[in-house]
Backbone bond lengths (Angstrom), bond angles and torsions (degrees), N, CA, C in turn:
res aa  C-N    CA-C-N  psi(-1)  N-CA   C-N-CA  omega(-1)  CA-C   N-CA-C  phi
1 M - - - 1.451 - - 1.523 109.70 -
2 T 1.327 115.48 128.22 1.452 120.48 -178.58 1.524 109.60 -123.14
3 P 1.325 117.90 109.20 1.468 119.19 177.46 1.523 110.59 -75.67
4 Q 1.321 115.47 136.21 1.461 120.70 178.19 1.523 109.48 -136.41
5 Y 1.331 114.89 143.86 1.464 121.26 171.79 1.529 106.95 -109.65
6 L 1.323 115.59 120.10 1.462 121.31 -172.05 1.527 110.58 -110.42
7 P 1.332 117.51 128.88 1.471 119.68 175.50 1.531 109.61 -75.51
8 V 1.319 116.35 117.07 1.469 121.15 -174.74 1.527 109.70 -139.24
9 N 1.319 116.55 115.85 1.458 122.30 171.51 1.528 113.41 47.90
10 G 1.310 115.53 49.54 1.456 120.97 174.00 1.514 116.11 82.33
11 T 1.331 117.76 7.71 1.451 120.54 176.80 1.525 109.06 -139.41
12 S 1.324 116.66 -177.76 1.455 121.63 179.06 1.529 108.07 -120.60
13 L 1.326 116.31 123.68 1.451 121.56 -179.03 1.517 109.71 -110.76
14 F 1.332 115.75 136.66 1.449 122.08 179.39 1.523 109.72 -89.37
15 A 1.333 115.99 138.83 1.456 121.50 175.22 1.523 109.59 -136.10
16 D 1.323 115.66 133.64 1.460 122.66 170.70 1.519 106.28 -96.19
17 V 1.315 117.39 109.41 1.472 122.46 -173.32 1.527 108.88 -100.79
18 R 1.322 115.93 127.76 1.459 121.84 -176.15 1.520 109.32 -133.20
19 G 1.323 116.71 131.81 1.442 121.11 176.34 1.512 112.94 115.07
20 P 1.340 117.47 167.46 1.471 122.44 -175.98 1.523 112.66 -63.81
21 E 1.321 115.81 141.62 1.464 121.38 -177.09 1.517 113.03 -65.95
22 H 1.337 118.01 -25.39 1.465 119.00 -176.44 1.527 112.67 -77.25
23 L 1.335 117.96 -11.38 1.465 120.48 -178.76 1.526 110.51 -85.82
24 P 1.339 117.86 151.57 1.467 119.95 179.38 1.519 110.48 -67.20
25 P 1.321 117.89 143.05 1.465 120.05 -178.72 1.533 112.61 -74.67
26 L 1.325 114.47 143.42 1.453 122.71 168.98 1.516 106.38 -113.04
27 I 1.327 116.91 108.77 1.458 122.01 -179.41 1.524 107.89 -80.39
28 V 1.331 116.37 117.27 1.462 122.74 -171.77 1.522 109.71 -104.93
29 L 1.330 115.73 124.63 1.464 123.11 -172.85 1.528 110.07 -112.39
30 H 1.323 116.01 121.76 1.452 122.46 -175.78 1.527 112.13 -79.50
31 G 1.318 114.50 170.58 1.463 121.18 178.29 1.519 111.72 -90.33
32 G 1.300 113.31 -161.34 1.453 122.18 -177.87 1.516 110.71 128.30
33 P 1.334 115.80 -109.71 1.465 128.36 -7.18 1.538 111.83 -61.85
34 G 1.316 113.92 155.30 1.444 120.62 177.55 1.505 114.37 111.13
35 L 1.341 118.09 -7.81 1.456 120.64 174.28 1.538 109.32 -82.04
36 D 1.322 117.10 -167.37 1.452 120.69 174.31 1.523 108.97 -146.80
37 H 1.334 116.93 -171.16 1.461 119.96 -172.83 1.516 113.30 -64.79
38 H 1.337 117.89 -16.66 1.458 119.87 179.09 1.524 112.04 -65.55
39 E 1.322 117.71 -13.39 1.469 120.19 175.53 1.536 111.20 -50.43
40 F 1.327 116.25 -34.28 1.465 120.37 -175.02 1.530 112.77 -92.54
41 A 1.352 117.23 -6.78 1.464 120.96 -177.79 1.523 109.09 42.60
42 D 1.345 117.48 -124.39 1.471 119.95 176.53 1.531 111.19 -114.12
43 Y 1.319 116.83 19.02 1.469 120.62 -176.65 1.521 112.48 -64.29
44 L 1.325 117.87 -29.19 1.459 120.68 -178.48 1.527 113.14 -93.02
45 D 1.314 117.80 -5.81 1.461 120.52 -173.72 1.531 114.39 -56.49
46 P 1.332 120.67 -32.62 1.467 118.80 177.27 1.523 114.16 -60.29
47 L 1.316 118.62 -15.70 1.467 121.22 178.08 1.522 112.15 -74.67
48 T 1.342 117.42 -7.12 1.466 119.31 -176.98 1.531 112.73 -72.76
49 N 1.339 117.71 0.42 1.469 118.80 169.42 1.521 111.13 -87.01
50 T 1.328 116.56 0.01 1.473 121.94 -177.80 1.512 112.16 -127.08
51 V 1.340 117.73 -36.62 1.461 123.30 -177.49 1.518 109.59 -138.97
52 R 1.329 114.39 163.75 1.459 120.82 170.09 1.535 106.89 -95.22
53 L 1.304 116.46 114.50 1.455 121.06 -178.46 1.524 110.60 -72.19
54 V 1.316 116.65 129.10 1.457 122.69 174.19 1.518 106.20 -118.48
55 L 1.327 115.66 88.92 1.457 122.36 -176.00 1.521 108.12 -81.70
56 L 1.313 115.28 104.44 1.463 121.90 -168.98 1.521 111.38 -93.74
57 D 1.328 115.93 141.28 1.458 121.82 162.30 1.523 106.76 -95.15
58 M 1.317 116.56 112.18 1.458 119.69 -175.23 1.532 111.59 -68.26
59 R 1.294 114.80 171.09 1.470 124.22 -173.28 1.538 112.28 -44.82
60 A 1.353 114.95 125.71 1.470 123.94 175.71 1.523 113.25 65.92
61 Q 1.326 117.28 19.48 1.468 121.58 -177.78 1.527 110.39 -127.91
62 G 1.332 115.57 158.26 1.456 120.61 178.87 1.515 112.20 56.93
63 E 1.325 115.50 -130.87 1.467 121.57 179.53 1.522 112.74 -90.89
64 S 1.326 117.32 2.27 1.470 119.81 176.71 1.519 109.83 -70.62
65 D 1.327 115.26 164.77 1.464 121.45 -177.60 1.522 110.90 -55.80
66 R 1.322 117.46 116.15 1.468 122.01 -179.59 1.522 111.88 -78.87
67 D 1.332 117.09 -7.92 1.456 120.51 -178.55 1.528 113.01 -93.42
68 A 1.326 118.10 6.00 1.466 119.84 175.57 1.524 109.01 -56.73
69 P 1.331 119.36 130.74 1.463 121.57 -174.49 1.530 112.63 -53.88
70 E 1.330 115.70 138.91 1.458 120.63 -176.09 1.529 111.96 -61.15
71 N 1.331 117.31 -29.51 1.469 118.18 179.54 1.525 112.90 -71.20
72 T 1.348 116.52 -4.95 1.463 119.68 175.10 1.530 111.54 -101.28
73 W 1.331 117.43 2.16 1.460 120.49 177.54 1.528 108.27 -82.36
74 T 1.290 116.84 74.49 1.456 121.50 -177.43 1.525 109.88 -133.19
75 L 1.310 114.65 157.94 1.462 119.95 176.94 1.524 110.76 -60.31
76 S 1.329 117.09 -44.57 1.462 120.02 -177.19 1.525 111.52 -65.38
77 Q 1.343 117.72 -38.09 1.463 119.77 179.12 1.524 110.99 -69.08
78 M 1.324 116.94 -40.63 1.468 118.94 -179.95 1.530 110.68 -67.49
79 A 1.343 116.99 -32.14 1.458 119.88 174.07 1.523 110.36 -66.56
80 D 1.320 117.04 -41.29 1.451 120.68 178.66 1.538 111.38 -66.32
81 D 1.326 116.16 -30.22 1.467 119.91 178.48 1.526 112.27 -64.15
82 V 1.323 118.03 -25.73 1.471 120.54 -177.95 1.520 110.63 -60.57
83 G 1.333 116.41 -47.83 1.455 119.45 176.08 1.511 112.18 -63.76
84 G 1.329 116.73 -33.03 1.458 120.59 176.49 1.509 112.23 -64.74
85 V 1.312 116.96 -36.40 1.462 120.77 176.11 1.525 110.30 -64.20
86 A 1.328 116.44 -43.99 1.471 120.20 178.26 1.530 111.15 -59.79
87 R 1.333 116.21 -41.63 1.467 119.16 178.94 1.520 111.09 -66.58
88 A 1.325 117.08 -39.62 1.462 120.29 179.05 1.524 111.36 -64.63
89 L 1.333 116.21 -29.10 1.462 120.84 177.30 1.524 112.01 -86.43
90 D 1.333 116.23 -4.18 1.453 121.64 -176.66 1.529 110.65 57.71
91 A 1.346 115.11 42.65 1.464 121.64 -177.51 1.519 109.58 -100.05
92 A 1.317 116.23 112.05 1.460 120.40 178.23 1.520 110.95 -70.76
93 R 1.332 116.94 -33.42 1.456 122.52 178.03 1.527 108.48 -128.72
94 Y 1.302 115.12 138.61 1.463 119.57 179.49 1.522 109.04 -157.46
95 A 1.317 114.93 161.83 1.454 121.73 174.94 1.522 108.22 -120.87
96 V 1.332 115.64 164.42 1.461 122.34 -177.92 1.526 109.01 -127.85
97 F 1.320 115.54 136.85 1.466 121.79 172.14 1.510 107.85 -125.38
98 G 1.329 117.57 127.42 1.458 121.03 177.10 1.509 110.84 -131.27
99 H 1.332 115.92 137.26 1.461 121.62 177.08 1.515 110.53 -118.81
100 S 1.340 117.30 133.58 1.452 123.84 176.89 1.540 108.93 60.61
101 Y 1.353 119.22 -121.04 1.466 117.80 176.37 1.511 111.08 -59.23
102 G 1.323 118.22 -34.56 1.459 120.61 175.23 1.512 112.27 -60.08
103 A 1.344 117.34 -31.07 1.466 120.93 174.94 1.520 110.63 -67.18
104 F 1.341 117.54 -35.71 1.464 120.29 175.15 1.530 109.45 -59.62
105 V 1.328 115.70 -44.57 1.465 120.72 -178.18 1.528 110.31 -65.27
106 A 1.335 117.01 -44.92 1.457 120.69 -179.92 1.527 111.03 -61.87
107 L 1.321 116.61 -41.46 1.461 120.66 -179.59 1.534 110.88 -69.22
108 Q 1.326 116.51 -40.86 1.457 120.50 177.12 1.526 110.50 -59.95
109 Q 1.338 116.69 -42.80 1.464 119.25 -179.91 1.518 111.56 -66.12
110 A 1.335 116.88 -40.35 1.468 120.81 -178.62 1.518 111.27 -63.09
111 V 1.329 116.92 -33.91 1.468 121.46 178.62 1.518 111.43 -79.46
112 A 1.342 116.55 -42.56 1.467 120.55 -175.17 1.515 112.95 -75.33
113 E 1.336 117.07 -30.91 1.462 121.58 -178.18 1.521 109.86 -129.78
114 P 1.318 117.34 70.60 1.471 119.64 -175.66 1.529 111.96 -56.05
115 G 1.319 115.46 128.43 1.448 120.38 176.74 1.510 115.39 82.45
116 A 1.329 118.95 -4.76 1.462 119.58 179.10 1.522 110.65 -62.57
117 A 1.319 116.37 -45.65 1.464 121.48 171.61 1.518 108.46 -90.36
118 S 1.317 116.75 143.11 1.459 120.56 -179.94 1.512 112.43 -74.04
119 A 1.320 117.07 -20.12 1.456 121.88 178.55 1.522 108.01 -165.83
120 S 1.341 115.95 154.36 1.461 121.06 178.07 1.525 109.67 -136.77
121 V 1.330 114.83 142.84 1.461 121.81 172.28 1.531 106.63 -117.26
122 V 1.322 115.77 118.81 1.464 122.34 -177.27 1.525 106.62 -109.82
123 C 1.318 116.86 106.54 1.460 122.58 -171.69 1.523 111.14 -110.94
124 C 1.328 116.40 114.81 1.458 121.84 175.00 1.529 111.30 59.34
125 G 1.326 115.43 53.92 1.457 121.42 177.80 1.527 111.06 -122.86
126 V 1.326 115.29 -173.08 1.465 121.90 176.99 1.522 108.83 -140.00
127 P 1.340 118.40 150.68 1.464 120.28 176.22 1.525 113.26 -90.75
128 S 1.317 116.69 -8.18 1.466 121.30 -179.30 1.514 108.97 -151.94
129 S 1.334 115.92 144.37 1.462 119.96 -179.92 1.522 112.27 -66.56
130 R 1.332 117.92 -11.29 1.468 119.40 178.75 1.527 111.00 -62.20
131 F 1.316 116.73 -25.55 1.455 119.65 -179.36 1.533 112.35 -74.68
132 L 1.331 117.22 -8.00 1.457 120.98 177.85 1.530 112.12 -97.79
133 D 1.336 116.60 -4.24 1.456 120.41 -171.50 1.520 113.93 -64.33
134 D 1.329 117.82 -28.64 1.462 118.77 -175.41 1.530 113.48 -94.58
135 I 1.320 117.84 11.68 1.472 119.89 177.64 1.530 111.53 -57.96
136 P 1.353 120.31 -44.14 1.482 118.47 178.90 1.521 113.01 -57.55
137 A 1.334 117.18 -40.41 1.466 119.25 179.34 1.529 110.73 -66.99
138 K 1.324 116.72 -37.91 1.461 119.62 178.08 1.525 110.85 -66.49
139 L 1.338 116.24 -39.54 1.457 119.73 177.17 1.530 111.09 -60.53
140 A 1.331 115.78 -41.50 1.462 120.14 -178.10 1.527 112.72 -66.14
141 A 1.330 116.50 -21.21 1.465 120.71 -178.95 1.523 112.46 -108.05
142 F 1.332 117.46 4.95 1.457 121.33 -174.24 1.527 111.92 -61.52
143 E 1.292 115.74 136.42 1.465 123.01 175.76 1.535 108.64 -123.32
144 P 1.323 117.19 150.12 1.453 128.58 6.46 1.531 113.02 -77.62
145 L 1.291 114.72 154.77 1.452 121.47 -173.57 1.527 112.59 -57.67
146 H 1.344 117.00 -36.46 1.467 118.56 -175.09 1.528 112.45 -69.58
147 L 1.353 117.81 -14.56 1.465 121.11 175.90 1.523 113.42 -99.17
148 R 1.338 115.99 -12.33 1.470 118.87 -172.91 1.523 112.14 -61.07
149 Q 1.318 117.38 -49.27 1.458 120.20 -177.40 1.532 110.83 -61.93
150 Q 1.322 117.22 -39.93 1.464 121.99 178.85 1.525 110.90 -61.07
151 V 1.333 117.16 -46.16 1.448 120.86 -177.71 1.520 111.00 -70.65
152 E 1.338 117.16 -41.58 1.464 119.96 177.44 1.528 110.69 -59.80
153 A 1.314 116.93 -41.96 1.471 120.56 -179.80 1.515 110.97 -65.05
154 S 1.340 117.08 -37.24 1.463 120.08 -179.57 1.521 110.65 -64.85
155 W 1.324 117.48 -42.51 1.472 120.46 177.67 1.534 110.82 -63.68
156 A 1.329 116.37 -43.88 1.461 120.33 -178.70 1.521 112.03 -64.14
157 S 1.338 116.60 -28.76 1.472 120.68 -176.82 1.519 113.13 -76.17
158 E 1.327 118.17 -15.85 1.458 119.82 -175.03 1.528 112.24 -60.28
159 A 1.322 117.28 -37.13 1.465 120.62 -175.47 1.523 113.32 -73.40
160 S 1.345 117.78 -11.10 1.465 120.15 -178.52 1.523 113.57 -126.71
161 V 1.329 117.32 7.82 1.467 120.01 -176.59 1.529 110.58 -60.18
162 Q 1.331 116.41 137.91 1.463 120.80 -175.18 1.532 113.52 -119.28
163 T 1.310 118.54 -32.88 1.455 120.85 -172.94 1.524 111.32 -121.71
164 E 1.333 115.90 160.89 1.460 120.00 176.83 1.526 110.31 -64.66
165 A 1.313 117.31 -34.94 1.466 120.41 179.36 1.530 110.23 -64.33
166 D 1.325 116.30 -41.29 1.469 120.10 177.05 1.519 110.94 -64.38
167 F 1.328 115.75 -39.98 1.466 120.16 178.59 1.530 109.72 -61.92
168 A 1.328 116.67 -44.99 1.467 120.33 179.04 1.519 111.09 -60.40
169 R 1.337 116.93 -39.60 1.462 120.38 178.59 1.519 110.71 -65.29
170 I 1.335 117.07 -41.93 1.459 121.08 178.07 1.516 110.49 -59.01
171 M 1.334 117.12 -45.43 1.459 120.42 -179.05 1.527 111.01 -62.57
172 A 1.321 117.60 -43.57 1.461 120.58 -179.70 1.526 111.19 -64.23
173 E 1.327 116.26 -41.25 1.461 119.65 -178.32 1.530 112.11 -73.47
174 Q 1.322 117.12 -27.37 1.454 120.95 -177.20 1.523 113.18 -87.46
175 M 1.317 118.35 -18.69 1.460 120.92 -171.06 1.519 114.60 -57.68
176 P 1.345 120.95 -35.76 1.466 118.50 177.91 1.531 113.19 -56.83
177 W 1.307 117.14 -31.76 1.462 121.75 177.95 1.529 111.54 -61.52
178 H 1.307 116.95 -31.32 1.462 121.17 -171.96 1.525 113.93 -88.47
179 F 1.322 118.06 -5.72 1.451 121.63 177.23 1.521 109.71 -104.57
180 A 1.338 116.54 146.90 1.457 120.19 177.68 1.512 110.59 -55.88
181 N 1.329 115.65 -43.96 1.458 121.75 175.07 1.519 107.66 -101.45
182 P 1.343 118.71 107.70 1.469 120.38 -176.76 1.526 114.37 -61.00
183 E 1.338 116.29 -14.49 1.459 120.13 177.56 1.528 111.28 -112.42
184 D 1.312 115.42 27.01 1.471 121.88 178.35 1.529 109.55 -56.11
185 P 1.312 118.36 126.49 1.470 119.84 -178.20 1.523 113.91 -65.63
186 R 1.329 118.28 -12.23 1.459 121.33 178.90 1.525 113.30 -81.49
187 I 1.326 116.95 -10.16 1.468 119.94 -175.03 1.530 111.50 -61.82
188 A 1.320 117.34 -45.28 1.467 120.07 -177.93 1.518 110.95 -62.44
189 E 1.334 117.07 -42.79 1.461 119.72 179.74 1.523 110.60 -65.70
190 Y 1.319 117.59 -42.78 1.467 119.60 179.38 1.533 110.37 -61.77
191 T 1.314 117.29 -44.65 1.465 120.99 -179.64 1.529 110.33 -58.63
192 R 1.317 116.28 -40.72 1.472 120.08 179.20 1.524 110.99 -67.55
193 R 1.314 117.33 -46.18 1.465 121.70 -175.12 1.517 112.99 -70.51
194 S 1.323 117.23 -25.71 1.473 120.17 -173.18 1.520 113.37 -101.64
195 A 1.313 118.10 4.95 1.465 120.30 -180.00 1.525 109.81 -60.74
196 G 1.324 115.29 132.49 1.457 119.67 -178.68 1.510 111.66 -141.03
197 R 1.318 114.92 -156.00 1.453 120.47 177.38 1.528 107.87 -100.92
198 Y 1.309 115.86 119.72 1.458 121.03 -172.53 1.522 111.49 -98.08
199 A 1.337 115.34 156.91 1.475 122.35 -178.75 1.529 108.78 -120.99
200 P 1.339 117.88 84.35 1.461 120.08 -175.95 1.512 113.99 -61.34
201 D 1.340 117.56 -32.56 1.458 118.90 -179.71 1.526 111.52 -66.62
202 V 1.339 117.20 -35.11 1.456 120.77 177.98 1.524 110.36 -69.04
203 L 1.326 117.47 -45.78 1.462 120.23 177.99 1.522 110.62 -60.90
204 R 1.317 117.03 -43.07 1.465 121.17 -178.63 1.524 110.77 -59.05
205 K 1.332 116.47 -44.43 1.463 120.22 -179.33 1.525 111.16 -66.00
206 F 1.331 117.38 -47.15 1.453 120.32 -173.94 1.530 112.33 -72.75
207 S 1.322 117.33 -34.52 1.461 119.39 -179.02 1.523 111.69 -66.91
208 A 1.324 116.38 -24.08 1.463 120.80 177.67 1.519 112.39 -90.80
209 A 1.340 116.77 0.15 1.469 120.10 -175.46 1.522 111.68 -135.66
210 G 1.334 115.97 40.84 1.460 119.82 173.33 1.516 115.21 65.99
211 Y 1.331 117.09 24.77 1.466 122.21 177.02 1.536 111.72 52.74
212 G 1.319 114.63 42.61 1.466 120.48 175.93 1.507 113.64 100.68
213 G 1.333 116.60 -16.39 1.459 120.44 177.03 1.517 113.76 61.29
214 I 1.323 117.49 47.92 1.466 119.30 -177.65 1.527 110.23 -63.90
215 E 1.338 115.48 133.64 1.472 121.39 179.00 1.520 108.58 -148.98
216 V 1.327 116.25 77.18 1.465 120.35 179.72 1.529 112.35 -119.41
217 E 1.316 116.85 8.25 1.460 120.22 -174.76 1.527 111.86 -55.79
218 A 1.320 116.71 -41.73 1.459 120.44 -177.46 1.522 113.05 -76.42
219 S 1.338 117.93 -9.08 1.460 122.13 -175.15 1.520 113.41 -112.87
220 L 1.310 117.85 8.02 1.460 120.66 -175.15 1.530 112.83 -61.35
221 G 1.298 116.86 -26.91 1.458 120.60 179.43 1.510 113.79 -65.99
222 R 1.317 117.81 -12.17 1.468 121.27 178.85 1.524 112.40 -75.86
223 V 1.340 117.51 -20.00 1.461 121.11 -176.15 1.531 108.98 -66.19
224 T 1.323 116.08 132.66 1.466 120.73 -177.49 1.518 113.72 -116.22
225 A 1.318 118.53 -21.85 1.471 121.53 -177.35 1.523 109.99 -89.38
226 P 1.333 117.74 158.26 1.470 120.51 177.43 1.517 111.55 -57.09
227 M 1.332 115.44 141.44 1.461 120.68 179.69 1.529 109.69 -137.42
228 L 1.319 114.77 134.54 1.459 122.45 172.88 1.522 107.07 -109.72
229 V 1.313 115.93 123.87 1.467 121.93 -178.62 1.524 107.62 -109.80
230 L 1.322 116.34 124.05 1.462 122.46 -175.60 1.527 110.27 -117.32
231 A 1.321 115.56 142.72 1.458 120.82 -179.50 1.521 109.68 -144.75
232 G 1.330 115.66 155.36 1.456 121.43 171.49 1.514 109.29 -103.45
233 R 1.309 116.85 131.69 1.460 120.49 -178.10 1.520 112.22 -55.35
234 H 1.345 117.01 -32.82 1.465 121.01 -174.29 1.537 111.94 -109.75
235 D 1.334 116.71 24.84 1.464 121.36 179.71 1.529 109.09 -70.06
236 R 1.331 116.87 118.48 1.460 122.03 -178.89 1.519 112.63 -86.89
237 T 1.344 117.22 -17.64 1.464 120.94 -177.18 1.525 111.27 -94.42
238 C 1.315 116.48 -54.65 1.472 122.29 -179.71 1.525 107.12 -115.87
239 P 1.325 118.23 89.80 1.464 121.25 -169.51 1.520 112.74 -65.70
240 P 1.334 116.97 154.48 1.469 119.94 -178.62 1.520 113.24 -59.85
241 E 1.317 117.51 -25.59 1.467 119.16 176.86 1.524 111.08 -59.96
242 A 1.335 117.64 -36.47 1.460 121.12 178.15 1.525 110.29 -62.82
243 S 1.323 116.97 -40.41 1.472 120.54 178.82 1.514 111.03 -68.24
244 R 1.331 117.45 -36.23 1.462 119.47 177.15 1.524 110.78 -63.19
245 V 1.337 117.31 -40.04 1.463 120.92 177.45 1.526 110.47 -64.28
246 T 1.321 116.96 -42.67 1.457 120.11 177.93 1.521 111.07 -59.94
247 A 1.316 116.21 -51.07 1.468 119.98 -177.28 1.528 111.60 -63.33
248 A 1.320 116.94 -36.46 1.459 119.78 179.43 1.521 111.94 -69.03
249 G 1.333 116.57 -29.05 1.462 120.32 -177.21 1.509 114.93 -87.08
250 V 1.332 117.35 -22.02 1.463 121.70 -178.32 1.535 108.88 -93.10
251 P 1.322 117.94 120.31 1.466 119.95 -177.99 1.528 112.34 -55.66
252 G 1.319 116.25 123.78 1.456 121.04 175.72 1.507 116.42 75.50
253 A 1.335 118.60 6.07 1.455 120.69 -176.78 1.530 111.45 -65.99
254 Q 1.323 115.17 147.94 1.460 121.90 174.85 1.529 108.62 -101.61
255 L 1.313 116.14 140.41 1.463 121.83 178.77 1.517 109.24 -120.82
256 H 1.350 115.43 135.89 1.460 119.72 172.81 1.525 108.28 -137.17
257 V 1.334 115.82 130.83 1.457 122.07 177.23 1.527 108.66 -109.62
258 F 1.319 116.38 122.93 1.463 121.67 177.34 1.526 108.19 -81.85
259 E 1.305 115.85 113.48 1.461 121.10 -168.86 1.524 113.49 -71.76
260 E 1.324 118.45 -19.56 1.464 120.98 -177.04 1.524 112.03 -114.19
261 S 1.323 116.91 19.55 1.463 120.49 -175.79 1.524 112.39 -119.39
262 G 1.332 113.66 156.55 1.442 121.94 167.03 1.512 109.05 -99.09
263 H 1.328 116.46 -118.90 1.457 122.91 -177.12 1.527 112.88 -89.40
264 M 1.348 117.39 -1.02 1.461 120.78 -170.42 1.523 111.68 -127.76
265 P 1.318 120.65 57.24 1.465 120.62 -174.39 1.518 114.22 -63.18
266 F 1.329 118.60 -26.65 1.472 119.00 179.76 1.530 110.99 -71.56
267 V 1.331 117.71 -15.19 1.456 122.60 173.73 1.525 110.61 -100.11
268 E 1.337 116.29 -41.26 1.457 121.09 -173.34 1.530 113.46 -77.79
269 Q 1.328 117.84 -36.66 1.459 122.03 178.01 1.536 109.25 -134.15
270 P 1.323 116.80 64.37 1.465 120.42 -169.65 1.517 114.84 -63.45
271 A 1.323 118.96 -40.82 1.465 119.88 -177.41 1.526 110.94 -64.93
272 E 1.326 116.39 -46.99 1.468 120.08 178.55 1.518 110.61 -63.26
273 F 1.320 116.63 -40.45 1.456 121.84 -179.91 1.529 110.63 -60.86
274 L 1.316 117.06 -50.37 1.458 120.32 -176.81 1.526 111.46 -65.53
275 D 1.315 117.61 -41.68 1.464 120.37 179.44 1.529 110.85 -60.83
276 L 1.310 115.97 -43.68 1.461 120.53 -177.34 1.531 111.34 -67.08
277 V 1.334 117.11 -48.60 1.460 120.84 -177.81 1.525 109.97 -66.61
278 R 1.316 117.81 -41.60 1.467 120.69 178.93 1.536 110.61 -60.96
279 G 1.310 117.21 -46.13 1.469 120.51 -179.72 1.510 111.74 -62.61
280 F 1.330 116.98 -41.05 1.469 119.91 178.50 1.521 111.28 -63.54
281 L 1.332 116.49 -46.37 1.471 120.00 -177.49 1.525 111.28 -64.88
282 R 1.314 117.29 -40.30 1.459 119.81 179.09 1.527 110.58 -62.82
283 S 1.311 116.56 -39.88 1.469 120.22 179.43 1.520 110.88 -69.76
284 A 1.350 116.78 -44.05 1.468 120.60 -174.14 1.522 112.86 -74.92
285 L 1.333 116.76 -31.92 1.465 120.15 -175.76 1.536 112.31 -98.03
286 G 1.320 115.91 -6.61 1.462 118.99 178.34 1.501 112.47 70.99
């Protein structure tokens, strides 16, 4: 693991770089907003036989510069930062992987800068905020009942979170929602392994503003590079229907739905996940 601070678009972004230098970089974008690269722990490390992982802390998050101006905390700016990271790495060719909010960023970049990345993997994202509209109804029907109040409270707390400790508590209380089985015995281990440095101010801003307000559904046809779209059959946040719309709109995109996963397929079905992503990257990057 090699920590690097990269000068990107007027700020400094932290990256944990893993894997051989001769391999093409895969810029990895975390969820949240407000999480950091620890979201992935070491779950993606087996991909280092194919790519050099660049686990990024996005603007004003994790170990990146926390003084980046608040008016630059936007989906479009974070998408633009992806190309800036590639330039800072002097990478002529690179791929992008984004999960959850990171998938929003990866998709935004693929639409805004067609062909800038040689390939993109969009995991558990949406092409339009309309796909998030029914989250309150899903929360109201969430089972098991004894976890419903806990998960509802965690979502409600996002708009007022103040401290990193509070953010960590929200993540722990909300995690059952993100697994197909809300009582999955792997949840506790994942929560422990993925603990990082949280950015409550970023989460607070985005949770009150539609989590970036992604709206690229009508522009998906602009994407020119290969794209793999991944979804969990039981994802309550970013439903598989959103991924089907993305894949249908992006020319030549591949779609895969993990039948036993919710929002966390790299934890819930890791072997299938790694095989699929590795095969796609090898094909797309040559």
